[in-house]
N, C-alpha and C positions, 0 to 999 in steps of 0.2 A: 843595616840601614844605609841606603845610598844617598849621596849628596851630589847636586849639580856643581856646587862650589863648596868644598868641604872646609869648614873652619878648623883650625888647629885645636887639639885637645887643650882645654883651658879651665882653670878654676877662677873664682872671684870675678866672673863676668857680670856685667850689668845688662838687664833686658827690660824693656817696657813695651806696652801696646800703644800705638798711635792709630786710631781708627781700626782698620782691619789689617794692619801690618805690624809684625813684631820686629823691633830693632834691638840689636845686641852690640855692645861696645866693650873694648878692652879685654882684660883678663891677664892671668899669669900662668906660667908653665909648671907651677908646683903649688901644693897646698900651703906650703910655708911662705912666710914673708921675708925670710932671710936668704940672701943670694939668689934672688929670683930674676926671671926675665918677664917683663910686662909688655903688653902689645897695645897698639893703637888701631887694630883692625875694627872694621865697622860692617856689620852684616844686617840684612833685612830678609824677612820671610813673609811672603804674601799669603794672607789667610782669607782672601776674598772669594776663593773658589774651593771646591772639594778636592781632596787628594787622599791617596793611601799613605798612611804614616810611615810605611817602609821606604818611601821615596820622597826625600825632603829637598825642595828646590831653594836652597840658600842663594842669596845674591850679595856680592860684595858691593857696598855703597862706595861710589867714586870719591876719592879724597877731595877736599875743597882746594881751590887754586890759591887763595890768599890767606889761609889760616893753617898754622902748624898744629896738627893733632899730637898731643903728648901721649906716649905710652902710659897706661894707667891700669890699676886694678884695685879692688876692695874700696869702692866709692859708693856714695849714695846717688841713686838715679831715680828721678821722679818725672812722670809725664805731666806737662803743663796743660795741654789740650790735645786735640786730635792730630796736630801736626808739629808739635815741638816738645822737647824734654830738656831737663837740666841735669848736669853732672856736678856733684859737689865733693870736693876733697879727693882722697884716695892715696894709694901707696906711692904713686909717682913712678919715676923711670928707673927700673931695673935694680935699684939697691934700696935697702931699708936701714935707716930712715932716708927719705928723699923729699925735697921740697918741689912743689909744682909751680911752674911759671903762671899758669892760669888756674887759680883755685876753683873758680866756678865758670862753667861754660854752658851755653844753651845751643841746642841744635834745632834747626828749622827744616823739616822734611820737605816742605813745599818747594823750596828753592835750593835745597842741599847746602845750606849755609850755617856756619858756626859763628858764635860771638862770645867774647869773654866779658863777664861782669867785673868791673874794676874793683880792686881792693882798696878800701878806705876805712876810716874809723868805724863806720857802721857795718862793715862786712865781717864775716866770720873768719878773722885772720888766724884764729887758733885752731881752725879745723883743718886737719889733714888726716882724715880717718876713714872708716869703712863701715859698710852695712853687713853685719854678720861676720866681722873679722877684726883684726887688729887695726888700729889707726894711730894717729899722732896729733898732738897739739903743739904749740910753739915750743914747749919744754920737753917734747918727745915722751910724754906720759901716755901709756897705752890706753886708748879710749875707743869708743865706737860712735860712728856718725850714722844717724838714721834720719831719713827724710819722709815726710808725709804731707799731702796736700788736702786742705779742707774744701768744703763746697763754696767758699768765698774766694778761692784762688790763692790762698796763702800756703806757701810751702814752709812747714815747720821743721827745722833742722836742730836736732839735739845731739851734742857730742858725747853724751853719757856722763859728763862730769858734774859735780856739784861743789859749791863753795862751802866747806865745812872744816872744822877743827876737831881733833880727837876728843871723844867724849861728848860731843854735841848731840842734841836730840832733834834738831831741825837742820834743814839744808836749803840752799838756794840753787835752783836749776836755771840754766840760761839757754834760751832758744834764740836762734837767728832766723829771721822771718824774711821770706822773699815773696812779694805779692806779684803773681804772674798776670793779674788782670790790670792793676793800676800802673805798674812800671816794672816789667820783667827784666829790664836791663840794669836794675840797681837794687841793692838790698833795702828792705823797708826799715831795718833796724834790728836791735837786740832787745829781747824782753826777758826779764828775770822773774821767777815765781818761787815762792816759798813752798816747800814740800815737807811732809812728815818723813823722818828718817826711819822708815819701816824696817824692822829687823836690823837696824843700825847699818844698813848698806849706805855707802856714800858714793860709790862708783860702780858702774856695771858695763861690761863689754861683751862682745860676741853675741849680742841678743838680736832678736828679730822684732820688727815693729810693723803695725798695720793700723789703718784708720777705718772706722766704721762709718756707715751712712749718717750716723748721728753726730759725727765730728769728734769722736773720742778716739785717741791714739792708745793702743795697747802695746806695752813693752813686755815681751815674753821670753823667758829663758835667759841664757847667757851665764856669765860669771859675776858673782858679787865680789867687790873688792873691799878689804878691811885694813885698817891700820893694825900693825903688830902691837904687841903688849906695850912695848916701850915707845910706840908712836913714831918710830924712826923710819919704818918702811911700810909698804902696802902689800897685802897678800891678796892676789886675784885668782887663787886656785880653787875657790869654792864655787860649785855650780849652784845657780839659783833654782829653788824649787819651782815646779810648774804650778804650785798653789800660791806662789808669791808673785803675782802679776800686778804691776802698777799702771795707772792710766793718767792721761792728761786730756781734759776736756777743752777743746779749742774754742768752744763757745763761751764758757764761763771762766776760762783760764785757771782751772783748778786741778791740782794733783789729788789723786786718791788711790789707795790700795784697793784692789778688786776683791770683794768678798766672795770667794769661790769655794765650792765644795771640795773637800779633800779626798773624796772617793774617786777611784780610777785615775789617779794622777799619772800621766805618762812619764817615762824616764827623763831625767835631767839631760840637758844638752846645750851645745853651742854650735855655731855654724849651720843653723837650720833656717828654714824659710817659713813664712806664714802668708796666707792670702785670705782676704775677707770675701765671703759669699753674701751678697746683699739680699738675695731672694730668701734665704733661710736665717739670716742674721747669725752666721756661724764663722768661725775661723778654722781653716785647715792648716795644720802644721805638718811639715815634711822634713825628714832627714835629720842630720846633725851628728855630732860625736860627743863623747864624754871620756872620763878616765878609763873606761873599759874599752875604748875604741869607738868605732862607728856604731851608732844605734841600729841594731839589726832586728830587734823585736820591739814592736810598738813605735816604729819610726814614722807612722802615720797616726795622727790623733786629731779629733775634732773638738773644738771648744764652742759649746752652745751658749751664746751670750744671753739668751732669754732665760735659760735654766741656770746660768752661771756654773756650769759643770762640764768636765771633760768626759769624753767617751772614747774608748779604744776603737780603732777603725782599721780598715784594710782596703787595698785597691786590688781587685781580682784581675787575673790574667797572667799568662806565663811570660809575656814579653813586656815587662815594665821597667821603670827606672831603677828600682831596687834601692837599697841603702846607699846614701851618699851624703856629702857635706859640702859646705861653701859653694853651693850651686845657685841657680836662679829659679824662681817660681813666679809665674804670671797667670792672672785670672783672665780668661777670655769669655766675656759676656755671661758669667755664672754658668757656663756650659762645660768648659774644659779648664783644667789646671795644667799649665805647660811647665814641665820640669826639664831643665837643660843644663849642660856643662857640669862643673863641680869636680869633685875628686872621689875616687872609690876607697874601699877599706884599706888599700895599700898605698894611699896618698898619690895615686897616679891620676893626672888630669883627664877629663872626659870631654868629648865633643858631640855626644848624642843628645837627642831631644825626644820627649815622650808627651803624649796627650792623655790625661786622665779625665774620663767623663764624670763630671760632678753634678749632673742634673738631679740625681738622687744621692744626696750625701750619705744616706744610710746604706747605699749599695753602689759604690764607685767602682769603675773598672777601666783598664787601659784600653783605649780605643785603637782599632786597627785601621780606621778610616776617619778622616777629619771632614766634618760638614760645616760649612761656614755659617749656615743659618741655624745650626744646632740640632737639626733633624738627624736622628741616628738610625734611620730605617735601614734594616739589614745588618746593623752592627749592635751587638749586645754583649752581655756578660758571657763567659765561657759556658758552653752547653747550649746556647741558643744559636739561631741561624745567624751567620755572619756574612758580611759582604764588603764590597768596596764601592766607591763612587761609580765605577764603570760597570759593576755587575749588580749591585743592590738596587732595590726599588725604594724610592722615598715614600713617606706616608702619603704625600699628595698624589704620587703616581698610583699607589694602591687604591686610594679613594676614587681616583678617576676611572680606573679599570672597573671597580665595582659599580659605579654609577653608569658607566657605559654598558655593562652587562645587563643591568636592570632596564635601561632604556631599550636595548635591543630586544629583551624579552617582551616588553610592552608592545613594541612595534610588531613583533611576530604574532602575538596574541590578537592584536587589532586586525592584522592582515587575515588571520584565520577566521575571525568573525565576519569580516567583509566578504570573504570567499564563500563562507557558508550561506550568507544571506543571498548572494548572487546565485548560488546553486539552487536554493529553495525557490527563487523566482524563475528559474529556468533560463537565466541569462547565460550562465556558464555551462559547459559540458553538454550542449545540444548536439544533435547528430551531425550537423554541418553537411558537407558534401558527402555523398555515398562513396564507399571505398571502390577502388578499381574493380571492375567486373560486375558492378551493379548498375542497373538502369535507373533513370529518374523515377521516383515513386509515382504511381498512378493510383488514386483512391477512387473506387467505384461509388456511385451515388445510391443511396438507399433511403426509404421513407420509414419513419418510426411513428407509430400511432400512440405509443405509450410515452410516458415522461421518463427520461433517463437522467438520473442524477449524476452530474459530473462536477468534480471539484477542481479548483485552481487557486493560485495565489495572486492576490492583487499586488499593486505596486508597493504596498506597505508590508508585504510578507505575511498577510493574514489569509486564512482560509475563507474564500467566498464561494458560495454555491449558486448555480443557476440551473434551470431546467430547460430541456429541449422539448418542445411540444411536437405533436405529430405533424404539424405544418412545417416544422423546420426540417431541413435535410442536413445530413452530415456526409462528408466525403471521406471515405476510407481508402487507403491505398496499400497495395501489397507489392513491395519491390520484388523484382525478378532477379534470380541468381543465375549467373552464367556458369555452365558446367566447366569445371577445371579439366584441362586436357588429360590429366592423369587419373583423376577420380572425382566422384561427385562430392560436393561439399554441402553439408547440411541436408542431405537427401532424406526424405521420409522413408523409413524402413518398416513402418508398421502396416503399410498397405492402405491406411486410411487417409483420405484427402478431404474429409468434411469437418475437421477441427480447425476453426479459425485461430489465427495467431492474435493475441491481444496486444494492442499498442500500449507500450509502457509510457509513463508520463515523460521520461527524459531520454528515451532512446527508442530504437526500432529493432524488433526481433525479426531477423530475416529468416524466411523459410525457403525450401526448395522451390524452383520455378513452377513446378507442376502442381504445387499445393496452394490453393487460393487463400488469400488473407481473410476474405469474407465471402460467405456463400449465402446469397439472398434466399435460396430455397431451404436454408437450415431452419430448424425449429425456432419459432419466435417465442419470446417470453410471454408469459400468461398475460392476457389482456389485449393482445394485438389481434387485429382482424385480418 
């Protein structure tokens, strides 16, 4: 995979779509959050035109003049609109734990400007966490920060913590809310909601979150945290079952466990990603790891929200992203799932990017060509005809070719009909000027006493007949043939010269010069005097 400007291999990178441009920020040089190096690099990838996925044209976004970008990784990153996004929390600069100077920052792509949202009593001062990884609160308790934006412009940020004491059956979850429409430069406040302590979980980290078109946030996977028996410490080594999904409805402000089928549950995991496909009302989960290492079998699964059931899935193709964790996944117009960065099964960071075609979630495949409008003409699953933007024909082009061929066939057929009609009228293919060597035809005059029936075509192409009476005369002409200097052409070899040559309707049959075209002394038809 070739890059115009190659990003460094990184894990825990944040990426979002702004209109038709992919923006990626930050990252770390290792999958671990201990003794790491974090980055403040900022890249963009233009998706407004077609390209082959083997050649990626990353561009490094110029740093701002008056704002210091902090190195960061493992943060929540949410698109606010088509030209701005917000970064919340994160691991900070190079060491763990670390405090950020700017807890929340907003980037505006239109003017390439950054701004910080001030920290105050209504801001999430306890958040210093991650999406899909470890994070921090003010007391350095390991948590997870996840962010989702509803259709009202509210960004809901939950750090994964609940206020609960050992043995309690209810818990209080706290959200920090940023309204990107009313006042994107300040936090709208903190909202707390009572939730059922489903399966006695009180904290969860390393999970993935996604919001549906109905405004319901789904929290999937990760690790459940429990108090130990003596309630002195907390154990977060237990992976949450994929049948234990909890939701928060941003419209009704209600928590609820998801009543999901226990059939076909995918392997437990953390460090995975989820995207929501609006067209099918499904969630595609990708990657992750567990106690057995990186999830290698079943690392792709689809949650059907209509059926409330998982199904195992796969993405066909030999050149795909493969098993990985703490990567980034972005949905492009319900057409492609973009998988980038992360770490492999040996914990090495990655800098590659792949495009999975998800137009049919029952038959997904790794695309070899990216089409900005989603038309995948020439590119399909393995075994079908493949192509690239430079060599493949789009569906529109194929339709145009077919329509053009049909139109050409109609024109040819119409021309043939016109020529045939002109031919029948005698307009086309008449003798014209005699060939070289022939004199101008001279037709002798003769009188006919009988009526000779002769047919012709009128201007409308119909057969009309008229008779010539004996008072009418017809002029017949026999062209003369000049003798070729080397041999006679068309010379009569039968010795007979009294057989007239009949004049054909659309041509002249030329005889030898000594053979008359018409002999007045020849036998007349019966009835002549």
